[in-house]
N, C-alpha and C positions, 0 to 999 in steps of 0.2 A: 973796267970796274962798274961802268957803267948799264953795259951788258951784262954783267950780275948780277947789280943792284935791282936792276929794275925789272918790270916784270915784263914782256911779252904774249904778244895780242893769243896766245897759242895756251900760254900759264893763262890769263887773265879768260878764258874762253873757259879751260876746263875749270876751273874752276864756279862760271857763270854756270857750267852743266847740274856737278851739284848740287847746287843752292836755286833749281829749277826742282830739282827731283825731293829736294827736302820737302819744298814748299807746296810741290804736289798732296807730300803725302801729309804732313800738315793739315790740306783743304780737309780732304778722307777722315782724317783725323778727328778733325773740327767739326765737320757734320756727321758723325756719330756722339760726339758727346752732346750737341744741341739738340739730337734727339731722343737719345736718356732725360737730360734735362729737362724736353719737354714731355716726356713723356713719364718723369714724373712729380716735375709742375701743374698739367693736369686736373690728376685729381685733384690738389690743393683750390685748383681754380674755379672748382664744378661744384665742387662747396660751399666758400662763397658765393656760386653766383645761384647757386640751388638754396641759398641763407640755412644748411644745416652745418651743424655743430663740429668745432675743428675735433671731436675727441675720437670723431673717426679716424681723420688723421693717426694717431694716434692707437686707435685699435688695430687700425691695419697695419701700421709700421710693428707691433705688438705680435701682431699673428708671422707678421712676415718673419721673425726672429724666431720664432716660438717653433716655426716649417723648418728654415734653416739647421735649431742644434737639433729636435729630434732629425733628421738627415743626419748631420754627422753621428750623433752618438752612435744612431745604425750601422756608417758604416767605418766607426774605430768602433764596433763588436763585430765586424765581418771579418775586419784586420787582423785580429785579435785573436776570434775562429782559425783564420787563417793561417796565423804564422803558430800556433798551437797546431794543425797539420802539419804542418812543412818540417817543422824542427823542435818535438815533444819538449824533448830534454831543455833544449838552452829555452825555450818558450815559458819551463817553469824556474827557471834562474831565473831571471824577469821581473817574476814575483809574480803570475797568475792567481786571478781570485781564485778560491777556495771552486765557486761553483762554477769553473769554466776547469778541472783536472779532470784527465776521465776515470771511472769503475772504479779500473784499478787498481786508484792510487788512496781511495775510500776505502776499497771493501776488499778484506784477505780474500775470504773465498770465489770470486773478483779474477778470473783470468786476464794477460794481455793473450793476442788474435794477430800477431802482425802477420803469420802467414795469410794470416785468409786476409788479409789484408793489402797484402801484394797479392793474393790471389785477383784478388777484384780490381786492384789498379789492371790487372796484365787485360782484365775481359771489361776496364768499365767502355770503352770506343763499340764491341760489338753493348753492351746492351746498353747506350746510349740510342744505337741504330733501331736497338727494340723500342726503344720508349717514341720513337721517334713514328717509327710505323705503327706506335699505339695509339698518339694524335693525330696520326693523318687517313688513318683506318676504318679506327672507333669513333674518338672523342667527335673528331671533325663531322663524318656524317650522323650523332646520334644531336649534334647541337644544330644543325640543318632541319632536321627533324621534326626536331622539337617546336619548334617557329617559325608563321610565313615570312617571319621579317627578318629571318635568321638563314634566311639563306642562300645568302652572300656569304656564310661565313666563313672563315679559311686560317686558317695557320701559315704563317710565311716565311717562320724559319721557330726552327727547334732547332735548339744548341745547351744540351748538358753541360757544357766547358770545361773543364781537366782534371777540376778536383775528383778524384773520385768519391763513394761516399766511404764511410771510415764509421769499424769497430771497435771502440773503444774496451771494450769487454764482454767477456763471455763469461756464465755461470751456466751450469750442468749439476742439477739439482737428483740428487743418490739419494735423500731422506723422503720418504711420507711420502713415494712417488708411485701410480702402478708399475708393477715389475713389469708388462705389457708398452710401455710407453719410454720416451725419451723427451724430457723437456733442456731447453738452454734458453735462457736472458740473454741477449743481447742490445747491452747499450748502444743506440744506433745515432750514428752524428753525420749530417750530410750539411756542406758550407760551398755552395758553387752559383760562379761566378756565373749563372746559368743566360741564356737569352732565349726569350718564348714569344714570340714577336705574332699577333694576329689582326687582321681588319677584318671591316663587315663593309664589301665595294657600296653597296646600297647606298648609307648612307656615309660614307668616304669615314669613317668611326678605325684608328689605328687604337693601336693599345699591346700590355706585351708587362712583362718580368724582368727584370732584370739582375736580382739575385736570391737566392730561398739560402736560410738556415730553420733544419728539422733536427729539436732531439729528443732520443725518448726510450724506453724500456720496448723493446720488441721479443715476444716468446715466439717459440718456436715447436713446437711437440710431435715429435714423428711418431705415430699409433696407425695402431699396432702394432707390432712387430711380429713376425711373420717368421714362421720359418723354408720359405721356399724364397728367391728372388725376387724384385731386390729389396729382400730383407723387409720392411718398410711398406706400413699400407696404406699410408697417407699422412699428409704434409699439411697440419694446422698452423698459421702465422697473424697475429693478430695483435695490436699495441694493449700492456694491461691500462694504461691509463692516456686521458689527449696527449700526444707533443706538444712541445715547443714548437709556436713555428711564427716566424718571420720572414719577409716578402718586402722587395722594393723596386715597388712600380714602375713604371716611364708607360709614353705619351698622356691616350687620355685617360685609363688607372691611374696617374701623377698625384688625382686627386686623394686618391685611398688615403697617400704618404702623409696628409696632414691629420696632424694628433685631431683626436675625437676618432675619426674614423678609421686611426691604420687600423686599431686596439679591433673598432666591429667588424671589418674585411677579415680581419685571421680570424677573430675567432666563429664564423660564417664560411669559411675552410674549412676548419676545425670538426664547425658540427658534423659538414660531410665528408671529413673522410671520417668519421665515427661511427655515422651510418653504416660504413663499411671495415672498418678496420681498427675497431675499439670495441675489447673487452661490452658484452655478450659477439656482437660482430668480429666474423673472423673468414680471413681465406683457408679454406679447402682445395688442398690440391689432392686430385685419386692419385695411386700411385699402381692402385691394382682396379679389381671390378667392380662395380660401380654396388657391391650385394652388401662388401667383405667395410663395404666405408655408408652402408648409407646411415650406421647408430651417431656417426661425427656430423654430423648434416644436423642431428638432431640433438644439441646437445641439453645435460642437465644438471642443473645447478648439485655442486657438492653440499649445500649446506644451504640456514637461512638464517644469518645473526638478526638478535631481536636484540635491541639495544634501548633500554633502562635510561633515559639518560635526565636522574635525580634530581642532584644540590652538587650546589658549590661550598667550600670555604673559606675566609681566612683571602679573602683575594685583595689586591692593589686598590687604590683607587686614584684613579687613575685622571677626576675631575679638577682644576685646581681654579681659581675666583682670583682676581688684582692679581695677577700677572703669577702667580704662585705663590704668593704670601699665606693662603687660605687654602688646607687642603679638602676637597671633595670626595664623595662616592664615587660608583663607575656603575653604570646603563648594562651590565653583563648580556653576552648573549655567546651561543657557542654553532663549531663548525664542523661536522661530523662526516667523516667522509670514511666507503667504504670500497675502492675502486676508484670506476667514474660515478657510481654515487653519492651526492651530496645532499646531505639535510642543514635548517638553517632552523636553532629553536628559536623561539620568541626574546624578547628585551625584558628583564628586569628589569628596571626603573630601583636606579642610589640603592642601590645593595650588595653588600661585599661576602654575601653565604647566601645565597638565590636559591634557590630552587624552582627546578623548572616538573619536576612528575614531568615528561612528556619519554613515547618513547616511541620507537621508530624498527622497519624489517628489513633487513639487505641482502639480494642475491647477494652469496660467492659461487663466484666457478673457479674458479685457482686458488685457492687459499696457500700453496707453494710462492710468496713473490709478494701477495698481498698482507694488505695492515690496516688495521683500525683507530684513522687517525682523528683527534678533537685538536680543535685549538678554538680559547676563550676571548672577547675581546668586547671593551665597549668603545659602546655605539658616542661618537658624535656624531653633528654635524658636517663637519669637514675630512677626516680623516679616523676609523680607529683604531682603539690605541691596543695592543697589543696584552693579553692579562693569563697568558701558559700556553704550554701544548702536550697534547700526550700521545703517547704512539701505543699497539700490542700489537706483540706479531696470532693472527689470526688462526697459529697450525695448536699454536697454544692453549687458546682460546675452542678450538675444537678438540683439545685433549680437556680441558677439564669441564669441557661440560655446562658450569653453572659460575661466573663468576661476579658477586657478591661485594666485592671493596673501594674503598677509597685510596687513589695515588696519588701519589703526590707531580702538578703540576713543573714542567719544566722551561731553561730559558728563562725562569724569573722566579727572584730570589722566595717568596711565596706564595702559598697559595695548594688547594686539595681540588680531588673533584669525585663523586660518590658515583658510580656504574651501574650496572647489574646488566650481567653480559650473560642468552643463551643460547645456545647452538642451538638451532632444528635439526631436525633427521629428517631427511624424503625416508617416507615410506611407501614404498609398492604396493600392499593390503592395505584395507581398508581393518583394519582388528582395532583398533587404537582411533578411531576418528569420536566415535561415542564419549572417550575420553577425554580427546585435544576439547569438545566442543561443549561439552562443560567447565573445563580448566578459561577458558575462555568466556563462559558461559556466554553462549552462540546459541543452546536449547531454552536459553528460557522467552527472549522476543525476538519480532519481526524483522531486525534491522540489518543487515544488508553489510554494514563495516562495523569497523572494528576490529577486533588484535585475529590474525587471519589462523586459522584450524587446517587450510592446505594452499599450494599452491598447483594451478593451473599451466602445464605448458604445452603450445601451440607449433605448429611449423607448419604455414601456408606454401603447400608448392606450386599448383599452375589449378586456370580452369580451362571449363571448355566450352566447344561450341555455348558461349554466350550470344542474345540476341547483337550483330551483326549491324541494324539501323536501333538504336537508342531511340531514337524520334516516333518512328517510327511505330514502337510498339512497346515504348509509355505512354502514345497518344495526346501527348498534353500540346496542349488547344494555341498555346502563347511560343509555346517551339515550333507551334508544326507553322503556325503563318510566322514568325521569322525566317524559316530557312525558306517559307516559298516567299517571300521577300525581297531575299537572298539569290535566288534561283532567278528569282524574273529580273534580276537588276544582273544578273549574269553573271553574281561571283559562284565561284565553288563549293560547293557546302559537304564538309566533310562527315559523315554518316558511321564512320568507325571509331567505335568506342578507344575514352581512353579508362581502361577498368584503374580502380584502386579496392582495396578492401577495409570495414571500418568493421571492428571486431571489439565485445561490449561485455563489462561484467558484473551489475553493480550498475551502479555509477561511474564507473571506472569505464575509456574507451582509450581504442590504442587503433592506427592507421597505417594500411601498408605504404609503400611506392608508388607512385604513376606509374604503368605501362602504357606506352604509349601507339598511341593504331593498330591496336590487334585485338581479334575476339578470343582465343587464345594465348591468355597471359603467361607468367610463367614465372613468378614471383621469389619464393627454392627464402621466406625468411620465417627468422623465428620470433615469439609475442611470450609474455609470463605474466601473468595475472592470478595477484592474491586474490583466496577465494573465503570470504566470512564461516560461508555455510552451504557444499556445495550440497546437500540432501536440499538444502531450498530456493538456491541461485542458477538462473538459465546464462549458455552462451550462448550470445546473438551474432551474426553475422547477414553484412549485407555487402552484396560485392554490388559499386556505382559508377558511372560513367564520371568523370572530371570536367572531360570537357560541357553535357553538356546537361550537366546538374540533373540528371534524375536515376534513377533504383533498375538495373539488369538484373535481378534475385536478392534472394534473405534465405534464412532460416534458422532454428534457434533448435540448440540443444539442451536439453536439460541437464546440468550435470550430476546425478543422481544416475543416468545411464551409465557412468563412468565408475560408479563405484563397483556396479555387477559385471565391466570389465573384466577379459583377462589384463592382471597387469595395472589394471586402470588406466588402461589405453585403444584409444581404435587410431586404425589406419584404414582409410578409404574415402570412397568419392562420394560427397554429400551431394546429392537433389537438390537443386535448387528454384525455391517455390518462384509466385511471379515472375519466372523467367520465360525462356525456349522449355521447347520438352524436352532437350539432351544438356538442358546444360545444366557442367556439375561442375564442381568443389571441391578441388583432393585435398585433402589436412590429417596430419596424424595429431593427433593432440590427449593429455599422457596427461590423469593429475596424481598428485605425491600428497600425502596427511602428514601432516608438517608435528611431528612428535621431541617433545626433552626430554631424553632419556637419561632418568637420573640413577648417579653412582653412588654407591654406600661408601661413605667416610671415614675415615677415625675423627673423634673431633678435635685433635690436637693437627689435624691437615691442614698444609700450607701445597697454597697455589703455585702452581708453575710459571703460570703465567707471564712473561717478561717485560722489562718495559723496554723499547726502544727508543733513543736516542735520535734525533734529526743530525743527519751528515754534514750538513747546513747552517749560518743563523739562517733568522726570519729576514733578513734583508734579503738576500740570495736567493730569496724565495718567493718574493712576492712576484718577477715574472711568470712563476707557474700556475700563479692563478688568474694571472690574465688569460693566458689560453681557454684553465680548465673549465672555469665557469661558465653555466651553459648563458644566452640570452634571454633565454626564453623565461618568465618568472612560475616558480613554479602554484602559488594557490590563487584563490580566488579565480576569478577570471579567465585562466591560462586555457591555451589549446591543449588539446587532451596526450595525453605523453607518447612521445614516441618512441622505439621496440628501443632506445640506445638512452639506458636513465640520466636521468636528468635532475636538477633540483628538483627534488619531491616527488620525480618519479618512483618514487618506491610506498610513498608512505598515503593514508590514506584521511579521508575529514569524512566525519557523523559519529562518534556509535554516541546511543542515546542514555544506556546503565551507566552509572559516573565509575567508577569500580574505588578498591581504598588507595592509598596513596601509600606509594613500598615507603616501606618501614629504612629508616636509615642505617648505618652501621655509627653502636657507640664507640668505635672503638678508634682510635685516630691512622696516621699514613704508616704503614709498614714500610721493612727496611724491603724494597724488592730489587731482584734483582737485574740490573742492565747491561744492555750488550751491544756496541757499538757497530754491526753485521746489520745493515737495511741493503734490500734493493732499490729504490728510488730516491734520488738525489733531487735533494725538494719533497717537498712532503705535502706544504699546504702554504698558502700564504697571506696575507691580513687582506679579508675580507670587504676592505675600504675600496680595493678595487672592482669590482660585482658591478653589475647592468642594475644588479634588480636585490634587493635585499630584502625579499619578500619568505617569513616567515615559515619554513615545511610544516603543517598539520601533524599531530601526533595521531597516534592512535588508539589509544587508553586512558583514561579518566577527563575531569572537565574539558582536556588543554587537544581532548576531540576534536571537535570540532574547530572551521578557521581560526582566525585571527581578527575578523571582522564581528561573527559570532560570539566570542569568547568576549567582546568590548560588548554587546549587545546585552548579554545577562549581566554582565557588572550593571549597566542604566538602568537595568531592569528592578535588579537588586538595591539600587541607591533609590530609583522611585517606590518602590514597594515601603520602605524606610518602614518596617513596622506595623504596614497595612494590610489590609487583602484587598488586592488586586482587580480589578474585571475581568471578564470574561472574554474580552481580546482587551489585553494589559497594550498593545503593538498598535491596534486598530485591524481596521478592513478596505480590503483594493476590491474593486467591481469589475469584471473579465464578463465579457463575451470572446465563447467559443463556440468558432463550429470549423466546419469542413465541407467546401466547396464544389463539388464536382465539376463541375463546368472547367473551373481555375484548377481546378486538381492543386490545389490547397489549403492551407493550412489559412484562419482568420481569425485570430484574435481584435480588440476591439480593448482599448486599453480605457474606464471611462476617470473613474476618480477612482480617490481615498479618503477615508473620513477620518478623524484621533487619532489620529499615524500622534510618536514621541515629539518635545523639542529638543531639538541639540542643543541649542545656546535660548539665550532672549529672549531672541525675536524670534523665535520657532522655528522651522526646517527648509530647508532646498530639494524638496524630490522630487528623488524621478524614477521614470522605474526602468526597469529590464529585465532583460529576456532570452532567455535561450531554449531549444526542441533541444532534450537532454534524448543520447548522450551528446551531443555534438554541439562542441565548447569552442569552436572556432571561433578567431573575431568576427568573421566573415558573416558567420550565423548568430549574433546578437543585434536584437534587436533595443531598442531603445526611443525612447519618450522626451519632449522636450523637458525643461527645468522651473519648476514653481515657484518663485522665491516667496520666503518668508508666510508661509502657511503650512496650517495643518490638518487639511480639510482641501488639501488642492484638489481639481475637474483636468483631467486631458482628453477626454474624448477624442484616442488619439487612435489608430487600425494599421497594425500592423501583418504580415502574414508571410506562412513559410511554404516552399515549395517542396509536396509530399504526398505524398497515395496515403488513399483511407486507409489503406493497408498496415503502411509502415506505417500509417501516426498514429494506428491504434495501439504502437508499440511502444510509444514513446513517452516522455511525459516533459509537462509547459517545469519549464523552471521561470519564477515570477524572485526578482525581488526590488524592493523597492528604498530603495539608498538617496544618501541627505550629501546632498554632491559638493557645498561650500564652497569659497574661494576659489584664486589663484593663491600656492603655495598654503591653504586653507590646511588646520589642523582639524576643522571640521567637518574631515566625509567618513562616512560610516553605511553602516546597515542600518533602515529603518525595520525591520523584516523579511518575510521571505513566504513561497509559500512553492508546494509542487502540486499540479491538477495532475492526476491523472485522463490522458484521453484515451481508457481501453475502455469508450460508452459507445454504447450503441443509438444514442440517439446522439454520436456528433455532428452525422448529417443534418441534421435539424440545429441545432446548438442551444447555448442554452444563456443566460446570460443570472450570474453571485454575485453577493458578499462571501470572499475568501475574509479567514480570520489571518494575521499574519501571525508567524511564530521566528522562533532565532533562528532554526534550519529549515522549516519548513516540514517537517516529516510529519507531524501530528495538526495536520488544517482541518479544523469546524467549516462546513460551511454555513451562510448565510441562506437562507431562501428570500 
């Protein structure tokens, strides 16, 4: 019994062995715990040692919680979308949000395409092979060649995952389409646990993408239909608007998941997608010879929609005081969207019946499927409140040609909006041009801005025989010295140009993409310009080398030349001036007159434009606007508009003559027909999510001037107050302007200003900002220092612009005097402006003069 009760030495050893093993595990865990505690306490100790506030610890903890919460929400959305793809019926029964439902649930004219999804699923492994080949054989060499620092760039893993691309619905258009084309709208959704890893071995940098979500409406156009095989001449693919995008990053790019940076990174990627795949950009795949599809590479808009954003009435008062006990008014403004073009009106302070009287012009490429979407908001310091929305079918607007009506706002208990809409037809002949010029008052002044009389469409094809050594060709002394210095130091000097093309009509400029290391670049890009008066305006084109910042050639085409051409179209190779002897640029240019066709209607005619209700609530639409709003400001000192319209991309500043206000319609809102059919899930969202909230300049009446010019005119009226102002009410600025042939630069010396207006009781804090138009990029901006609390500042600062003498004589110097104000100060604004024409033979000698400052700089008076 004692043997059974007493443990033997073997049993003790057996027990001792697990105890030792457990002890070793505890030691390892203890070390890990100590390391974690040390890592957590070290920042606290460092803050105390450095004497910093404990608030930094709280801030770091808050940021950590925010990051984890953001990543958790993103993972939840990914799981929900995956569940919807795997078992659609079960996911719907479990209560999926309305904005996550497929398109065929919302729209009766959208059909399911399960057969197509099964086909794509079967093909998915081969599609993944093609994508991997695209990454490794096309994208990877392009990235390596773009910069010497990226010479070791490579993709280490490209795996698109097991979940294939899914098509949630298909809509085929059978009405209001050409008989020789087929138009399909595909509701595309891709939710993939893909793995795309890359590295740069030179810098030991690794990064990648863990998962991607992309949702959008892709339009597929099969045209022209032909009587021979393969029955379709070409296939065109594009997104009607920017798709929704969400990316989970890994490695070094995991920093892009930090709140604030994640939206910015997604927006940059969406802008890249827009430059290739969002209307009016498209991918065209030819199925027959190039001759038959040449017209597809030169798309002409279906029409132009002129929007008179007049006024609103009976809006809701969203501003409250004393925690809601006292009701206030609202500060309303409007966001107008036509496809991918977005405009924003100015803000009317404390008014429930605001009157904007603004005009915008938007291109319409595909009116089946595009709507005019308008949303009103109340501007607040934190988050703007929703005041109502409106959606109109552009197909119905095209039928009516002219609409001047009051519309009831949706999603709010009250409010109505007055719009005047004009559908402008593109005429291929100049027979009605004089009438159009008279209607928009373009025949009375010399202004180059205002309502448009015509549209210029430009297809930039390619260039040949550009100067292969831009440094030697331009004879730029400084750049040559830099090249010789690099040569002596043993560095390789790359003389191959990186050409791009800058085009301008009036004050509007656009820029092509850069083609690297070639003197025979191919662009194949489309551009459009609204033209005020083609009889007086010119198209100026310059080919520049982005690497060496010099000109490779230029040309100037009077638009009046197109008026006498066949079909108002020119398609040829143009000889470049100030370039090589055989340097040419191939372009196709077409001019179309914008004509409003008036229809005879009976007095009791009722319009047929239908108001469409949004398919989801405004809460469900907030995510769409994050990805669709551009991060580039649309007014002020922004960069030139790209080929893809962005905020302010189609609007135009500056009209000297004031147009009469549009008469308000006396009748109240009408009972308009409504339709639940809509092509887009998520019309728009709260502009509180915009990166910038700059109003888009209107192109008519007093609002035709930028917002800073409007405020300056109001300040002038307050200063006048019944008295007569002097010859220079805004003051004057003294400039020295000359061109240095030795340095090949334009030199501008800003000496001083005098008699400026006061922005506050303490005076103004002026500084001078300059651009050499039409270049308004940030790199082309020059600024003086700020002079504090003075109306007669002295600067005596010199600036230069790298530009040749023949080139600078086609440019205009844009000089603006601005008030700086303090940090977060409201006393920032324009003090005056002057536009200095440089087309003078005395430019090489130079001159020093006083210039009168004006509101918009268009009527400068020189004081010698």
